N, C-alpha and C positions, 0 to 999 in steps of 0.2 A: 383488498387493501390498496389504497392509492399511495404510491411511494415516488418520492422525488430522489434521483440518483445524480449528484454532481459528479463531474468528471467521468460520466458514463461512456464516453468514446475513448477512455484510457484503458491501459492494460488490466488492472485488477477489477475496475467498476464495470467494464463492458462485461466480463463474465458474470458479476453479480446481477447485472440487468437481465441477462439471458436465464439465470436461475429464478429471478422473480418473476419474469413472464411465464415461465414453465410452470410455475405454481399458480397462475391464474390471477396475479397482481396487476394493477393498472399502473404502469411506469412512466415517469416523465424524466427526461435527461436534461441537466443543465450543463453545457460545455460550450466554452468560447472556441473549440476546436484549435487553439494555440499549440498544444502538444497532442491532444487526442486525434484519432484517425477515423474518418468516415467509415473506413473499411470495418472498423470494430462495431458499428452501430447496428442494433437489432431493430428491424423494420417494425417490429411489434410494439416499440416504445415511441413516444412523442418527444422529439427534439427541440429543445428551446436553446438556440444559440445566444448565450448570454454570459457576461463576466459576472462572477458571483459577488464581486465588490461593487457592482453597479445597483443603483436604486431599482432598476427593472427586474433584477432577481428577486429582491425582497417583495415587490409588487406582484410577481408571478407567484410566488408562495402564498401570499395572501389571497390571490384570486383562486388558486388550485385548491388551497385548504387540505393539503395531503395529510394522511395518517402518520407518515414516518418520512424522515429525511435520512438519506444514507450519504453522508459527506465524503467523497474521495477527492474532489477538486483540490489541487495544491500546487505550490512551487515545491518540487521534491528533490531538487539538486542540492546536495550538502555544500558543494564547493561554490554553486552560484549564490547560495544563501550568505557564504562568507564575503563573496565578491560584492554583492548588492543586498545587504540585510533589510534595507528599507522596502525593496521590491518584494522580498519573502514575507515581511510583516504584512504589507499591503493584501497580498493574496491570502496568506494562511492565518492571520489574525483579524484584520480589518474585514476582509470577505466573509470569514466565518461570523464575526459578530453581525454583520448585516444580515446573514441568514438566521441566525439565532433569534435576532429582534423579530424578524418575520414569523418564524415558528412560535414564538411567544404570542405573538398577536392573532395568529390564525388558528390556534388549538391543535398543534402537531402533538401527537401522542408519543412519539418516541424519536431520539436522534441516534444514529449508529455513526460513530466517529471513526475514521481510519487515522489512528495514531502510530507511532512508531517506538517499538520496544527498544532497539539499539540505539536511536537517537535521544530517547528522553533519559535512559539510564547513564548514557555517556560510558566512561571508563567503569566497568563492572568490578565490584569487591566480592561478589558471590556468584558462582557458576552452577547451574543456570540461575538467571535472576529472576527472583518472585516478584510479584506486583508491589510488595512492601519495600523493595530495594530503593535506595535513595535515588532521586532524580537529580542528575548533575549534567545537563545537556552541554556538549561540547562544541555545539555549532548554532547559528541563528535558526536553522532548519529545526533542530531539536528543541530549541527555546519556543518556537512557534507552535510546535506540536504539544509541548507541556502546557503552554498557555491556553491553546484549545480545550485541553482537558480541565483546566482550572476555570475557564469560562463556563463550561458545561455544568461544572459543580455549582458555580454561582447561579446560573439560571435555573438549576434544579432546586436549589434552597430557596431562592426569591420568588420562583413563579411555579415551582413543581414541574418543570418539564423533564421527563424521564430521559435517561441516555445510557449508552453503554460505548466506552472508548476501547476499541479493539487495538492493543499495541502489537502491530505485526512485526515479525522477524523479517528477514530477507526473503521477499516473495520473488518466486520465478514462475516461468511457464509460457505457454503459447501466448502470442500477442504482445509480449514484453519488448519495448523498444531497445534497439541496439545503439540508439543515439543518447549522448549524455553520460553523465557519471554513474547513474543509478542502472544497475542491471549488467553485472559482470558476466552472467550466463549467456544473455542475448549478444553482449559485445563479442564474447569468444566465439559463438556460433557464427556471427557474421563474418568474422575474420577467417575462421577455419574453413568455411564454404567458399570464400573468395580466394583461398590459398595464401592469405597474408599471414605474417608471423605475429601471434598476440604478444604483449608486452605485460608482464606480471610485475606489479610495484614491489620492490624490495625483494625479501626472500620468499614471499608467498605463503608463509605461515601464519598470517593474519586469519583469524577464524570468523565465521559467521554462521548463523542459524538459518538454514534454507528450508523454506516451507513452500509446498506447491500451491499453485493459484486455486486449484480445485479444492484444496482443503481449506483455504482462505474464504472461498464461496461459501462452503458448508457452515462455517462459524457465522458469516453473515446472515445466512437463512435461519439459524438457530436463534441469533440475537433478536430477530423480529419478535419472537414469541416469549423472550425472557423478561421477568419483572426486575432483574437485577439492575442495580446502579452503580458505575464505577468503572475502572478499568480492568481489562482482562488480556493476559499475553496470549498471542496466537503465533506459536513457534512449535518446534520439534523437540527442544531440549537438547539437541545434539550440536556440537561444533564440527564444522568442516572447513578445511583451510584451502586457500585458493588453489594451491599446486593440485590439491586432490580433485577440485572442480574441473580443472582444465583436463587433468588426465582421464576423467570420466566423460567429458565432452569429446575429447579426441578419439576415444574409444567408441563412444555413440556414432560419431560421425565417419569413423573409418579412416582417419587421417594420420599421416606420419609426420605432420608438422610439429616442431618442437618450439615451445615458447622461450622468449628472451626475458631476462630479468632487468628492469630499470631501477631507477633510484626509488627509494620508499618516499611515500607521499607524506609531507610534514603534517603532523597532528593525527594522521589516521588512526582510528581505534584498532587496538591490536587484537582484541577477542570480544566476542558478543554471542550470547546464548540465552534463550528465554525458557524459564520454568512454566509449563503448560498445565499444572495440576489444577489450578483454578478454574481454567476452561473446561475440563473434564467435569468438575463438580458442579459449575454454575450451567454450562450449555450442553453437557453431555458430549463435548466434542473432544476428539483426538485426531492428530494427522494420520491419515490412512496411506499416503503416497511415500513409497521408499525412494529415497534420493536417486538411485541409479535409474529406476523406472521413470521418475519424474523428468530428469535429465534426457532420458531416451526420447520421452514423448515430445519434449521441447525441440530437441533436434529433428525430430520427424516433421514437426510442424513448420520449421524454418526450412526444410529441404522441400517440402510441398510448396511452400509459398515462393520459393526461389523458381520451382519450375513450372509455375503458372505462366 
């Protein structure tokens, strides 16, 4: 199968590229390298350095005529989306429409879309949240991800373009960037290994559903072969607060550094957790990595990276 993976030099998508190549697929990466890292690139894939909102990206899809599009390129910083919603929309909405038009015109058989469970549901009313939960995004980023799902529904209804929208929980693991707002695990590890004091926003009891990147990859592999149309949660169904994450990482690193507590971030979501039963029924998927083990593997990766 010929697959285009957008954002393939990034954290999650680079692991997906590796898995697709291991299974014998032909993989083309679309990435403008604005946030993606060349070190993440698999030499077995073909890199196209391109902005997904540019006409060149659409032309490339029409030339390549891939069987599938795995769309992970995005503006993913929630706070940046609040500060500059127009830029967020240009990348996450206009850029995606540009690709969908090309998919429609070139006979793409499947679109796998990286959505966001926490961002599209907003403040949850049910824990863990099923896919039927009301979507009330509390940020332009969340709005853009929900818009992507709605455009996929439109292209499916109007043109028969099959799709699966994978609503990720908080993904962590090797290759996650320590820069920016997304990725508290990587941020904490970077500070712990440098001997600096991490700052926890507020009381640190805000919870998230942390899912290991390897488990997310398994969902993306399963999605290639599924005929299902619609959104699917990819999470663990377990809430973990920030204090517990820090304590686990400090133990994994062997550090005695203690965190400081700063002011709470205005508007920060208090709780987030995804019901994954649908993923089990549709994709035969369930998370396999225990949180403590995943955090330890991630800590080992950063230790090895620093020692190179």
